[in-house]
C-alpha positions, 0 to 999 in steps of 0.5 A: 084500338084493340092494342091500346085497350090493355095499355090503358087498363094497366095505366089506370090500375097503376094510377089507382095504386099510386093514388091509394099510396099517396092518400095513405101517406097523407093520413099517416102523417109520417115524420122524418124531420122535426124543426126547431129542436133548439134544446138539442134533446132527443125527441120521443119517437112514437112507433109507426109514426116516424120514418127513417130519414135515410131509407124511408122505412117506418120505425116500428120499435125503439131498440136500434133507433138514433136521432141526429140534431143539427146546430139549428135544431133540425132533427132526423130519425133512424131505425138502424145506427148504420143508416144514421152513419151513412146519412150523416157522413154526407152532411156539412154539419156532421162534426157539429151534430148532436147524436142520440141513440136509444140504449138497449140496456137502460132503455134511455137516450144517450149520447151516441159518442159515449155509447158502446156498440155490439156488432152482431145484432139483428138490426132493421137494415142489417148493419148489426150495431146495438147501442149500450150505455154500459160497457160489456165484453166485445163492445166497441166505441162510436168512432170504431162503429163509424169506421166499420160502417164506412168501410163496409165491415158490418153484418151487411157484408156476408164475409163479415157476417159469417165471421161475427156469427162464428165468433158469437157461436164460439163465445169469443169476441 
C-alpha cells in the first residue's frame, strides 16, 4: 500500500490541475470558430477572447491577425499569417475561401490576396509576415508569401531568419 500512496497523490494532483484548466476554459468562452457569417465580412476580434484556429494560442493583439471565411460562412481566426496558410492548405475550400488580414499600416481589414507582406517581423509564431495595404520596398505578394510558407522559407527556419535579419541590418531587400 505504501508504494501506491505516491502514485495516488500524483494522480489526484494531475486531476485537480485538469479540472482547473477545464473550468477556466469554460469561463473564458474562447472563440475559434463562428458560424453563419454569410456576408463574408471580417469579424471584429476582441483580444484575449479569440484563439488561433491552428495552434490554439490566445490572440492578444491584432497586429498580425487573419480570418478565413468558408463559402458557407464559417469563420476561423489566426494570430500569425503563417498559421493561416498552413491551416487553409489542408481545407477542400481553400480556393473558394475569403481571407482577410489586418493591415499594419492602415489598421483596417483588407483582402489578404491584395495585401503586401514583409518577411522579417517578430510575429507570434515566428513566420515573420506582416500585412500592409500599401506597397513598400521589400514587400511581397500573397502568392509569394504562401509559397515561402509552404516551402518553409520563413523566419521559423534559422538559416532564412539569419539571411533576412542580415538584409534588414544592411538596409537591403
